[in-house]
DOPAZA-645771 format. One record per residue: residue in three letters; x, y, z of N, C-alpha, C, O in turn. Coordinates in steps of 0.02 Angstrom, whole numbers, plus 32768, in hexadecimal, padded with zeros to 4 digits. Example, Ala and Ser with C-alpha at 12.3 -4.5 7.8 and 13.67 -1.06 7.14 Angstrom:
// DOPAZA-645771
ALA82947EE4818682677F1F818682947F5B818682C87F5A81A7;SER82827F90816282AC7FCB816582858002818A829E80398192;
END
This chain:
// DOPAZA-645771
ASPA297159D51FBA2C7155C51F7A2E31570519DA2CC159E517A;ALAA30D1549518DA3211558514DA35815295130A380151C515D;PROA368150C50F5A3A814E150DEA3E715065108A3EE1540511B;ASPA41614C7510FA45F14EA512BA4761531510AA48615665126;GLUA473151E50C5A4A1153F509CA4831597509CA4A115C55081;META44E159B50BCA42D15E550CAA43F15F85106A41D16255120;PHEA47415DE5127A48D15F75163A4DE160C5154A50816175180;ALAA4E916105113A52B16235102A51F165450C6A5181640508C;PROA51E169850D9A51016CC50BDA54016D1507EA57916BA507E;ARGA51E16F75044A54116FE5001A52317374FDCA4E817484FD8;VALA55617504FC2A53D17944F9FA543178C4F41A57617894F1F;GLUA503178B4F30A50817804EE9A4E117AF4ECAA4AB17BB4EE3;ASNA4F317CF4E91A4C8180B4E66A4AB18374E97A46E18364E9B;GLYA4CD18604EC1A4C5188D4EF1A488187D4F27A45E18A74F39;ARGA48B183B4F3DA461182B4F61A48317F94F9DA4A117C74F8A;LEUA47D18074FE8A49517DB500AA45617A15026A42517AF504A;HISA4681761500BA43D17345014A4451708505BA47C17025075;GLYA41516F05072A43116CD50BDA3DD16C950E6A3AE16E850CE;ARGA3D816A85118A39516A2513FA3AC16D4516EA3E316D4518A;GLYA37617065174A36D173C518AA38C1779517FA38B17A951A5;SERA3B01776513BA3C417AD511DA3A417EA5114A3BE1822511B;VALA35F17DB50FFA336181F510CA30018245139A2DE18565147;ASPA2FC17DA5153A2CB17D8519AA2E617B151CCA2DD177551D4;ASPA30B17DA51F0A30D181C51FDA34F1833521AA35218625242;LYSA38C180E5203A3CB18075221A3EF18565212A41018795238;TYRA3D7186351C0A3F618B251B4A3E918E751E0A40E191951E5;ALAA3B618DE5201A39F190B5233A3B9190C526CA3AE193D528F;VALA3D818E5527DA40618E052C0A43C191252B6A446194852D1;ALAA46A18E75277A497191A525DA49619645257A4C2198A526B;LEUA45519745232A45019AB521BA44419DE5261A45A1A185263;SERA42219C15291A41419DD52E3A45A19EF52FCA4621A275314;LEUA48C19C752FBA4CC19CA5313A4EE1A0B52F5A5071A3A5314;LEUA4EA1A0552C4A50C1A4A528CA4F21A83529FA5141AB552A7;META4A91A8152A9A4801AAD52C0A4AB1ADC52FFA4C41B1452FF;LEUA4A61AAB532FA4B91ABE5378A5041AC65382A5191ADD53B7;LYSA5311AB3534DA5741AD2534AA5731B0E532AA59B1B3A5338;ALAA5451B1552FEA54F1B5752DFA5321B99530AA53E1BD452FE;HISA50E1B845337A4E71BBB534CA4E41B9E53A2A4B51B8053BD;PROA5211BB053BFA5211B9953FAA5131BC8543BA5221BBD5476;ASPA4F11BFD5420A4D91C375455A48F1C22546EA46D1C4D548B;GLYA4781BE85466A4311BCF5488A3FF1BDD5464A3C81BCD547A;ARGA4051C015422A3C51C1453F5A3A41BCD53D9A36C1BCC53C0;VALA3C71B9853DFA3A71B6253C5A3B91B2053F1A3F01B17540B;GLYA3891AFB53F5A3991AB6541EA37E1A8453F9A3521A8B53CF;ALAA3A01A42540DA37F19FF53E2A36319D05412A37A19CC544B;LEUA33719AF5400A31419775426A318194053FDA2F8194153C8;ILEA34019085410A35318CF53EBA331189A540EA33D1891544A;THRA306187453ECA2D718305413A2EC17F953D2A30D1801539E;SERA2CB17C753EBA2CF178653C6A293176453B8A29917345393;ASPA253177453D0A228174E53D5A1E6176253A9A1AE174A53AF;GLUA1FB1797537AA1CB17AD5351A19517765324A159177E5318;GLUA1BD17445315A1A1171952E9A16516F6530FA13316E352F0;ILEA16C16EF5347A13C16CA536FA11216FD53A4A0F516EB53D7;GLYA1161741538AA0DC176A53A9A10617AC53D7A0EB17E353DB;GLYA147179F53F8A16417DF540BA14317E65451A146181E546C;PHEA12117B05472A10817A954B7A13917B254EBA12817CF551F;LYSA16617A254E5A1A61796550EA1E117C5550BA20E17CB5535;GLYA1D917EB54C9A213181554B0A1EF186154B2A1E9188554E3;ALAA1DC186E5471A1C118AD5467A18E18C65494A19518FB54B1;LYSA15E18A3549BA12218B554C3A13218C5550AA11A18F95520;PROA157189E5534A16818B45571A1A118EF5579A1A2191C55A3;ALAA1CF18E35546A202191B5543A1F819615544A215198E5563;LEUA1BB1962550FA1A619A954FEA18A19C45535A1871A025537;ALAA17419A45562A14B19C155A6A18619E555CBA1781A1255F3;GLUA1C719D555BFA20219F655E6A21A1A3A55BBA2431A6255D2;VALA1FD1A42557EA22C1A6B5552A1F71AAB554EA1BC1AA1555C;ARGA20C1AE4553DA1E31B215535A20E1B3E54F7A24B1B4454FB;SERA1E91B4F54BFA2071B625483A1D41B905457A19E1B76544B;ASPA1DE1BC75443A1B21BF95410A1A51BD653DEA1701BE353C2;PHEA1D11B9D53C0A1BF1B835380A1EB1B48537AA2251B475390;CYSA1CB1B13535BA1ED1AD5535EA1EC1AC15311A1C21AD352E7;ILEA21B1A9C5307A22B1A7D52B1A22E1A4652BAA2601A3852DB;ALAA20D1A1752ACA21019CB52A9A22619BC5266A20319C95235;LEUA2751996525FA296198C5227A27A19435208A29E19125202;ASPA23D194651F7A21F18F251E7A1EA190551ADA1B218EB51AC;GLYA1FA19285188A1C51924513FA1CC1961511DA1FA1988512B;GLYA19C197050E9A1A819A150C0A1EF1999508DA20819665075;ASNA20019D65088A23619D7505BA2611A245056A23C1A545059;PROA29A1A2F5052A2BA1A75504EA2801A9C502CA27A1AD15049;GLUA2511A954FF9A2241AC44FCDA1EB1AC34FF1A1C31AF04FE2;GLUA1D61A94502AA1921A905041A1891A7E508BA1971A4750A2;ILEA1731AAD50ACA16E1AB150EFA1261A805102A0F31A8A50E1;VALA1261A4F5137A0E41A36513FA0CD1A615179A0F61A7451A2;LEUA0901A70517DA0651A9551AEA0251A6451C9A0051A7251FC;LYSA0191A3451A79FF91A0051C6A00019AF51B0A019199F517A;GLU9FE9198051E09FF1194951D19FAB192051DC9F7F193951FE;LYS9FA418E251BE9F5B18C451CA9F6718A3520E9FA0188E521A;GLY9F31189B52419F2C187A52709F251837525E9F1518265225;LEU9F351803529A9F3C17C6529C9F09179D52C39EFA17AC52FD;LEU9EF0176B52A69EB3174752D19ED216FA52BB9EE816F15283;ARG9ED216CC52E69EE8168752DE9EBF165053069EC716495343;LEU9E9E163352EC9E67160B52F79E7015BF52F49E9715AC52C8;ARG9E54158D531D9E55154C53239E07153953069DD4154C5323;LEU9E07151A52D69DCD150052B69DCA14AA52CC9DEF148052B2;VAL9DA3149C52F59DA0144C530A9D5E143352EC9D28145052E9;GLY9D6F13F752D69D3913CE52B39D30138952EA9D6113725307;HIS9CF9137452F19CE7133853269CC5130452F79CAB130E52C1;GLY9CCA12D253149CAC129552F09CA8125253159CA012575352;ALA9CAD121552FB9C9B11E0531C9CC611A0530A9CBF118E52CF;THR9CE8118253299D111151530D9CEC111253009CC310F75324;ALA9D0510FE52C09CEF10A552B09D2D109252899D5E10B65280;HIS9D24105052739D60102D52559D5D104952009D27105551E6;GLY9D91104E51E29D9E106F51A79D6B1049517B9D4410665155;ALA9D6E100D51839D3B0FDF51539CF90FEA515B9CCF0FCF5137;ARG9CED100D51859C9E102651A69C95106851A39C7E108851D2;PRO9CA61080516C9C9E10CE51879C5710F0519A9C4A112451B9;TRP9C2C10BB51799BE810D751819BCF10DF51DD9BA1110151F4;LEU9BF910B551FD9BE810B6523F9C0210ED52629BF310F2529E;GLY9C211111524D9C58114F526C9C36118B524F9C01118C5230;ASP9C5B11BA52609C511205524E9C9A122B52429CBA12405272;ASN9CB0123252049CF0124751F59CFA128D52079CDB12BA51EB;ALA9D2F129852419D3512E052519D54130552229D441340521E;ILE9D8A12E851F49DB5130A51D09D75132A51859D7B1362516B;GLU9D48130151759D191308514D9CE9134C51699CCE13775146;ASN9CE9134751B19CB4137B51C49CDF13AF51D39CC013E351DF;LEU9D1E13B551D89D4913F051E49D4A140051A19D3B143B51A0;MET9D5413EB51639D4B140A511F9D1A1426510C9D23145550E5;ALA9CD91415511E9CA8142151129C93146E51389C701499511E;ASP9CB0147251739CB3149D519D9CD114E151739CB115135163;TYR9D1814D251669D45150051449D20152351029D1F155F50F6;GLN9D0514F650E09CE9151C50A19CA8154150BA9C901562508C;ARG9C8A154450EE9C57156451059C7015A151179C5415D55105;ILE9CA715A2513B9CDE15E7514E9CF8161351119CF916515111;LYS9D0F15E450D89D29160F50AA9D071640508C9D2B166E5078;PRO9CC7164550819CA2166E50699CAE16BC50899CA716F2506D;PHE9CC016AE50C79CBE16FB50F49CFB172050D59CFF175D50DE;PHE9D29170050B39D6B172750989D72172A504E9DA817305031;ASP9D371726502F9D2E17264FE89D2917794FE19CF217924FDA;GLN9D5A179B4FE39D6717D94FD99D9A17ED4FA29DCA17C84F99;THR9D9318224F7F9DC7183C4F539DCC18824F569D9B18A64F5F;ALA9E0A18984F4D9E1A18DD4F459E6518E14F259E9118B84F32;PRO9E6D19194EF79EA1191C4ED59EE919184EF39F1B190A4ED2;ASP9EEA19264F379F2219284F529F1718EA4F8D9F3F18EA4FBC;HIS9EF318C74F8B9EE1188F4FC29EDE18A350089EF818815034;TRP9EBB18DF50159EB618F550519E7818DD50649E4518FD5056;HIS9E7518AD50809E38189250979E45185150D19E7E183F50DE;ARG9E1A183A50E99E2C17FC51159E3F17BF50EE9E1817B450C0;THR9E6F179650F39E76175250E19E861719510D9E9D171B5146;LEU9E7716E850EB9E7F169D51109EB8167350FE9ECE167450C4;ASN9ECE165351259F0A162D51099EFF15E251349F0815E75171;LEU9EEF15A5511E9EF3156B513C9F3B1550513D9F561531510F;GLY9F571561517A9FA7154E51789FAE150E51909FDB14EE5175;ILE9F8A14EE51C19F8D14A851DE9F5D148B51EB9F2E14AA5204;ILE9F56144251DD9F2C141551E19F3B13DB51FD9F6F13C051EB;ARG9F1213B9522F9F20138152559EE81356525F9EB21370526D;GLY9EEC1318525B9EBB12E752699EBF129B52559EDE12845225;GLY9E9C127B527D9EAA123252749EE4120C52929F1E12205293;LYS9ED011D552A99F1211B352D49F2C116A52AA9F63114E52AF;SER9EF8115A52859F18111A525C9EE0111B521D9EAB113A521A;LEU9F0210EE51EB9EE410F851A59EA510CC519F9E7B10D25172;ASN9EA210A251CC9E68106B51D19E3C108952049E151060521C;GLN9E3810C0521A9E1210DB52559DED1119523F9E1011475229;VAL9D9F112252429D81116752379D8F1197526A9D7C118F52A4;PRO9DB011C652589DC611F552879D88121E52BA9D53123252A1;ASP9D96122752F99D64124D531C9D75128B53309D5312AE5357;ARG9DAF129C53149DC012E553269DF512F752F69E2412D252E4;ALA9DE5134252DF9E26135052A19E1913A752BF9DEA13BC52E0;GLU9E5113CA52A89E58140E52AF9E851435527D9EB6141A5262;ALA9E73147252729E97149652469EA514E152699E7C14F95290;LEU9EDE150052599EF8153652709EF6156C52309F11156251F9;LEU9ED315A352419EC015D252109EDF161652239ED5162D525B;ASP9F09163951F09F21168151F99EF916A751DE9EED169C51A2;ILE9EDE16D751FA9EAF170551E09ECF174951ED9EE317575226;ARG9ED4177951B69EF117BC51AF9EB917DD51A69E9017C7517D;TYR9EAB181751CB9E73184651D89E82188851C69EBC189851CF;THR9E5D18B351AF9E6918FD51A59E35192751D89E0B190B51FB;GLU9E3F196F51D59E15198E520B9DD4199851F59DAC19B4521A;GLY9DBE197F51AF9D68196251A69D4A192651C09D14191151AB;ASP9D74190551F89D5818C2520F9D4A18D6524B9D6719055267;ASP9D1018A9526B9D0C18A452A99D0D185552BA9CDE182D52B9;VAL9D54184C52CC9D6217FE52D39D3217D1530D9D281794530C;ASP9D1D17F853359CF217D9536B9CB217BB53469CA11780534A;ARG9C9317EB53249C5B17E252FE9C7317A552C49C50177352BC;LEU9C9E17AD52AB9CA9177A52779CAF173E52919C881715527A;VAL9CE5172352CD9CD016F552F69C9E16DA53029C9C169F52F3;ALA9C6716F6531F9C2E16E953339C0616D752ED9BE716A252F2;GLU9C0116F152B99BDB16E552849BFE16A552619BD9167D5245;MET9C47169952629C5D165C524A9C3F161C52759C2115EC525C;ARG9C4B162452B69C1815F252E29BF215E152E49BE415AC5300;GLU9BC3161052BE9B7215FB52A49B6D15CF52759B4015A55273;ARG9B9C15D4524C9B9D15B352099BB1155C520A9B97153051E7;ILE9BEB155352429BFB1513523F9BE314DE52679BB014ED5287;ARG9BF814A4526F9BDA147052999C1B146552CE9C0E14515307;GLY9C5A147152BC9C85146052F29C9714A5531E9C6F14D45319;GLU9CC614AD53429CE914E2536A9D17150453449D3B14EF5317;LEU9D0F154C53629D391580533F9D5815A0537C9D3415C5539E;VAL9D9B1596538F9DBE15AC53C09DF515EB53A59E1615E95371;VAL9DF3161453CB9E1B165353D49E56164153EE9E54162B5428;GLU9E9B164553CB9ECE162A53E09EF8166E53F89F1C16715429;GLU9EEC169D53CD9F1016E153CD9EF5171C53A29EF4171A5364;LYS9EE0175053C79ECF1789539E9EFC17D453B69EFE17EA53EF;GLU9F1D17F0537B9F43182053879F2D185253609F131843532A;PRO9F33189B53739F1618D4534E9F4C18EC53159F8918E65314;MET9F29190252EF9F4A192A52B69F88195152D69F9019585313;PHE9FB0196A52A89FE3199952B49FCE19DB52879FD519E3524A;ILE9FB41A0752B69FA21A4F52899FEA1A8752AD9FEE1A8B52EA;GLYA00B1A9F528FA0411ACD52A6A02D1B1652B0A0471B3C52D8;GLYA0011B2252899FEC1B6A52A3A0241BA0528BA0611B965287;ARGA0031BD9527DA0241C1F5258A0451C2952A4A0301C1752DB;SERA0821C4C5291A0A71C7752CAA0D01C9B529DA0DA1C885263;HISA0F01CDE52BBA10F1D0B52A3A1621CDB5294A18A1CEE526A;HISA16B1CAE52B3A1A91C8C5297A1AC1C6C525BA1DE1C695238;LEUA1661C4D524DA15D1C2E520AA1591C6851D8A16D1C5F519E;ASPA1431C9D51E7A1371CD151BCA1881CE051A6A19B1CD8516C;ARGA1AE1CF251D3A1E91D0A51D8A2141CD751A0A2391CED5173;LEUA2051C8E51AFA2271C5D5180A21C1C6D5138A2481C7E5110;LEUA1D21C665129A1C71C7550E8A1D61CA750C4A1DE1CA75087;LYSA1DB1CD950EDA1F91D1950D2A2451D1A50C5A25C1D355093;LEUA2671CFE50F1A2B81CE550DFA2BF1CB350ACA2F51CAB5090;ALAA27A1C865098A2891C615061A2501C525035A2331C1C502B;PROA2441C91501AA20A1C994FF2A1FA1C5F4FB9A1C21C5D4FA0;GLUA2261C374FA9A2241BFD4F7DA2051BC44F9CA1F01B974F78;VALA2001BC14FE1A1E91B8D4FF8A18F1B96500AA1761BC85025;LYSA16D1B614FF6A1251B585004A10D1B36503FA1341B165061;THRA0D01B3B504EA0B31B14508EA08A1AD75070A0731AD95037;GLYA0821AA0509BA0581A735086A0461A4050BCA0541A4C50F6;ALAA0251A0550AAA01819D550DCA032199350CCA043198A5092;GLUA036196D50EBA04E192250FDA01218F951049FDC190F5118;HISA02118A650EB9FEF188050FDA005185451379FDD18305154;GLYA04718575146A05B183A5183A053184D51C2A038188351CA;ALAA068182851FCA064184F5239A0B018565252A0DA182F523D;SERA0BC187D5272A1081880529EA0EE189E52EBA0B418A852FC;ASPA12F18A95314A13518BD534AA11C18FA5351A0FF19095385;ALAA12419255320A1101973531EA0C5196D5335A0B419A25350;ARGA09519425335A05319465350A056194F5393A02B197353AB;HISA08B193153C4A08119415407A09519995418A08519AC5450;LEUA0AC19BD53F6A0B11A0153F9A0731A17541AA0781A325451;ALAA03A1A1053FF9FF51A2B54069FEF1A1E544E9FDA1A4D546F;LEU9FFC19ED546B9FF819E254B2A0131A0C54E49FFF1A07551E;TYRA03F1A3554D3A0591A6654FDA0561AB054D8A0761AE054EE;GLYA02F1AB554A2A0241AF2548BA05A1B1B5464A0571B575454;META08D1AEC5457A0C31B08542BA0B51B0953DEA09C1AD953C1;LYSA0C61B4753BEA0BA1B495379A0FF1B28535AA1341B2A5378;GLYA0F71B09531BA1261AE852F3A1161AD552B0A0DF1AE05297;ILEA14B1AB7528EA13A1AA05246A1611A665243A1871A595271;ILEA15A1A3B5207A1871A0A51F2A1A41A1A51BAA17F1A355192;TRPA1E41A1051A7A2191A1F517AA24519F25173A24E19CD51A3;GLYA26719EA513CA29E19B75137A2C219AE50F6A2B719D650C8;ALAA2ED197A50EEA30B197550B0A2EB19405078A2BF1919508A;GLUA2FD19415040A2E119295014A2E418CF5007A31B18B64FF9;GLYA2AF18A8500DA2C718645009A29E183D4FCAA29D18004FC1;GLUA28218694FA7A254185C4F6EA22218144F7EA21717EC4F51;ASNA209180C4FBBA1E017E14FCAA1EF179A4FC8A1CC176D4FB2;SERA23517974FE7A25517614FE6A259173E502FA2731707503A;HISA23417705069A22C175E50AEA20F171750B3A1DC17015098;HISA23916F850D8A21716AD50E5A22A167350BBA220163950CB;THRA2471688507FA24916585040A28B163D504DA2A916505080;GLUA2A9160F5020A2CE15E7501AA320160E4FE9A35915FB4FDD;ASNA2F7164D4FDDA33116794FAFA32416CA4FCFA31D16FF4FB0;GLUA32416BB5021A32C16FA5033A3631729502DA39C17135032;TYRA35B176B5022A38D179B5013A37617DC5026A33A17E95030;VALA3AC180A502CA39E18595032A3C818704FFBA40018584FED;VALA3A718A44FD7A3D118CD4FB6A3F919004FC1A3E119384FCA;ILEA43B18F44FC1A475191A4FEDA45D195C4FD9A44B19805007;ASPA45819744F9CA45E19BA4F8FA41D19E24FB9A4221A1D4FC9;SERA3E519BB4FC7A3B119CF4FE5A3C819E45034A3AD1A125052;LEUA3FC19BA504FA42019C35094A4311A14509DA4231A3E50C8;THRA4561A14505BA4761A625066A44F1AA05060A45B1AD5507B;ARGA4141A8E502FA3DB1ACA502CA3B91AC65067A3A11AFD5073;LEUA3AD1A9D5093A3831A8B50D4A3BC1AB4510CA3A61AD95137;TYRA3F31AAB5106A4281ACC513AA4301B0F5132A4321B355163;GLUA4351B2250FBA4411B6950EBA3F21B9D5104A3ED1BD35121;ARGA3C11B7050EBA3801B975111A3841B9C5148A3831BD35164;LEUA38B1B5C516BA3871B6351BDA3BB1B9451DDA3B01BC05207;ASPA3E91B8551C6A4261BBC51DEA4101BFB51E4A4041C13521B;ARGA4081C2251A0A3EA1C5B5194A3B01C6B51CCA3B31C9A51F4;PHEA37A1C3D51C8A3471C495206A3521C52524EA3341C745278;ILEA3861C2C5254A39E1C1F5299A3C71C6452B7A3C51C7C52F0;ALAA3EE1C7B527CA41E1CA7528AA4071CF4528CA42B1D2152A2;THRA3C71CFE5272A3A31D39526BA3651D3352A0A3341D57529A;ALAA36C1D0B52CBA3351CFA52FEA3361D32532FA36E1D435341;GLUA3001D535348A30A1D8A537CA3281D7253B5A3341D9853E4;
END
């Protein structure tokens, strides 16, 4: 969702502003241009629409019908950086329980919201990690719900937690240890693997064709993680949005599209 004005794209200072400009409508246009430029079957495009909610009805089942030596997910990095791994995704529901009472006599009840908050404080220390590049597990409390009436002690409250993890984490053990610390419940809503693209001769060739490009990692998650289910090698690459994704000032740097197009075109044209 976004304000209405974001759905009227505009160009300012070399940037195309608008919802989806960098995440991820430019990739559709770029894919179509690649298909037009290379009609000999060297390249194919898979365009789906549910990446933001997991890709479970899009990329995941569609990739089962596709065979490719090398895949490029146009959904991250920038023309000067190829992403070779992304963090895994763990979504939890933290539930606090209590007992109702009239708000004028709170001593007769047990406040589930307060119990939930206490449990959250018990969980937070599991994420007190630091690294220069933040390549460690992280926790975000995204949604909290509780209470039915202002003058009633709530008997149930819940929080939705968004956790991103790295190859150094055993997430099953992490969940088990957190459960031992809390009074309430901790329910696993979603557990998705990391994306690790792996080395291939296609990647080596791409880096040779564009020696100015480096490799790196991303903190987010994308449909690229589904490639591992089918044993396909791949990378994440894309245009430059200067971290404006999902903001009310989303844009794509137009010059970055030109650079990305030229490198992709050269890579595809020289494919064996």
